[in-house]
C-alpha positions as a printed Julia matrix, in Angstrom:
175×3 Matrix{Float64}:
  3.25  11.27   11.24
  4.21   9.76    7.88
  2.4    9.27    4.61
  3.04   6.53    2.05
  1.73   7.01   -1.46
  1.71   5.94   -5.1
  0.5    7.76   -8.19
 -2.68   6.42   -9.74
 -3.35   6.23  -13.48
 -5.82   9.13  -13.25
 -3.1   11.45  -11.88
 -4.38  11.36   -8.29
 -2.27   9.98   -5.45
 -3.36   7.13   -3.21
 -2.13   7.98    0.29
 -2.01   6.18    3.62
 -1.97   8.46    6.67
  0.01   6.32    9.15
 -1.29   8.17   12.22
 -4.98   7.71   11.51
 -4.43   4.63    9.3
 -6.77   6.11    6.7
 -6.46   5.81    2.92
 -7.45   8.7     0.66
 -7.02   9.97   -2.88
 -5.49  13.44   -3.15
 -4.17  15.79   -5.83
 -0.53  16.68   -6.47
 -1.01  20.07   -4.77
 -2.41  18.39   -1.66
  0.49  15.9    -1.63
  3.06  18.71   -1.7
  1.5   20.22    1.45
  2.22  17.06    3.46
  5.38  16.51    5.45
  7.15  13.16    5.78
  5.67  11.63    2.64
  7.38   8.65    1.01
  6.62   7.19   -2.39
  6.08   3.44   -2.53
  9.02   1.81   -4.33
  8.72  -0.13   -7.57
  8.04  -3.79   -6.91
  5.1   -3.13   -4.59
  1.53  -3.37   -5.89
 -0.14  -0.05   -6.65
 -2.89  -0.89   -4.16
 -3.81  -0.41   -0.52
 -2.2   -3.78    0.24
  0.96  -2.69   -1.59
  1.14   0.49    0.51
  0.71  -1.57    3.7
  3.5   -3.97    2.65
  5.8   -1.06    1.78
  5.02   0.61    5.13
  5.94  -2.55    7.03
  9.24  -2.86    5.14
  9.91   0.88    5.47
  9.73   0.68    9.27
 12.21  -2.23    9.24
 14.61  -0.35    6.94
 14.41   2.74    9.13
 15.35   0.7    12.21
 18.26  -0.91   10.33
 19.55   2.47    9.18
 19.2    4.02   12.64
 20.68   1.21   14.71
 23.37  -0.3    12.48
 26.81  -1.13   13.86
 28.58   1.64   11.91
 27.87   4.66   14.11
 28.92   7.14   11.39
 26.15   5.74    9.2
 23.41   5.95   11.82
 20.64   7.63    9.82
 17.29   8.72   11.24
 15.49   8.38    7.91
 12.06   9.36    9.27
 13.26  12.87   10.13
 13.54  13.65    6.41
 10.47  14.78    4.52
 10.88  12.49    1.52
 13.2    9.99   -0.16
 15.0   12.67   -2.24
 15.44  14.87    0.82
 16.95  11.99    2.8
 19.39  11.08    0.03
 20.54  14.67   -0.46
 21.05  15.38    3.25
 22.9   12.11    3.93
 25.09  12.7     0.87
 25.93  16.22    2.05
 26.78  15.01    5.57
 29.01  12.17    4.4
 30.86  14.24    1.8
 31.96  17.17    3.96
 34.78  19.1     2.3
 34.12  17.61   -1.13
 30.71  18.22   -2.65
 28.86  20.78   -0.53
 28.71  23.22   -3.43
 27.2   20.97   -6.07
 24.49  22.42   -8.28
 21.09  20.8    -8.74
 20.65  18.48  -11.7
 19.13  20.34  -14.65
 16.52  19.07  -17.11
 18.97  18.01  -19.85
 21.08  16.05  -17.34
 17.99  14.29  -16.02
 17.11  13.32  -19.59
 20.43  11.5   -19.93
 20.22   9.89  -16.47
 16.84   8.45  -17.44
 18.37   6.9   -20.56
 21.1    5.1   -18.56
 19.29   1.9   -17.76
 22.33  -0.25  -18.48
 21.91  -2.58  -15.52
 22.2   -5.68  -17.7
 25.7   -4.81  -18.89
 28.02  -5.9   -16.09
 31.15  -6.7   -18.08
 32.83  -5.75  -21.34
 34.59  -8.03  -23.78
 37.05  -6.02  -25.93
 36.06  -6.21  -29.57
 32.51  -7.31  -28.76
 31.25  -4.75  -26.22
 32.77  -1.31  -26.66
 31.94  -0.04  -23.19
 33.81   2.87  -21.66
 31.5    3.32  -18.71
 30.33   1.5   -15.65
 27.17  -0.39  -14.82
 25.34   2.31  -12.89
 22.49   0.1   -11.64
 24.36  -3.02  -10.61
 27.48  -1.52   -9.1
 26.2    1.71   -7.55
 27.59   1.04   -4.04
 30.97   0.0    -5.48
 31.07   3.08   -7.68
 30.53   5.36   -4.69
 33.37   3.63   -2.81
 35.79   3.94   -5.75
 38.49   6.47   -4.84
 38.86   7.43   -8.53
 35.18   8.25   -8.95
 34.71  11.84  -10.07
 31.31  13.41   -9.51
 30.73  16.67  -11.36
 29.35  19.36   -9.08
 27.9   21.65  -11.72
 26.04  21.12  -14.99
 28.05  20.21  -18.05
 27.46  21.31  -21.61
 25.61  19.34  -24.22
 27.82  18.83  -27.3
 27.79  16.73  -30.43
 31.03  14.9   -31.22
 31.89  12.74  -34.21
 34.2   10.29  -32.43
 35.1    9.37  -28.88
 38.49  10.46  -27.58
 40.77   7.82  -26.09
 39.14   6.45  -22.93
 41.89   7.91  -20.71
 40.99  11.4   -21.98
 37.25  11.05  -21.38
 35.84  13.51  -18.89
 32.92  12.56  -16.63
 29.72  12.7   -18.63
 27.31  10.89  -20.92
 28.68   9.73  -24.27
């Protein structure tokens, strides 16, 4: 049994029970009691028709993930209780020996992640764009495959600096 949902403007959640194929409006507390609940992605209408379209695509994606040609990446997405749970478990399984002991993201880190919508910046021209980072949105798969990528596994410290150090001396973080 799976549930697909979106948050309504009034704070309630519009939910489709895929077993009974019934729509209902529930509270946040009721949503948290469900298992196998998946939020409808951006780009789908916040409507019953949008939930249906997402559900159809979700089933296709789940089949693609489960039965792809790369056996190591065979993922049974529906066994996870939510999108965040699936991402965390797959990450942990694929990164054995490297990142098992990472700490959860704290509130201040989340604040900075939310401010990193730099998807439009995909290149830097010296003297015009002073960019020392990477396009998180556009190159996410490439970033994960980069052997030099360093992922902190514990919270950093929030500091105020007056100037950036040389880019080769920058530590992972938000500047």
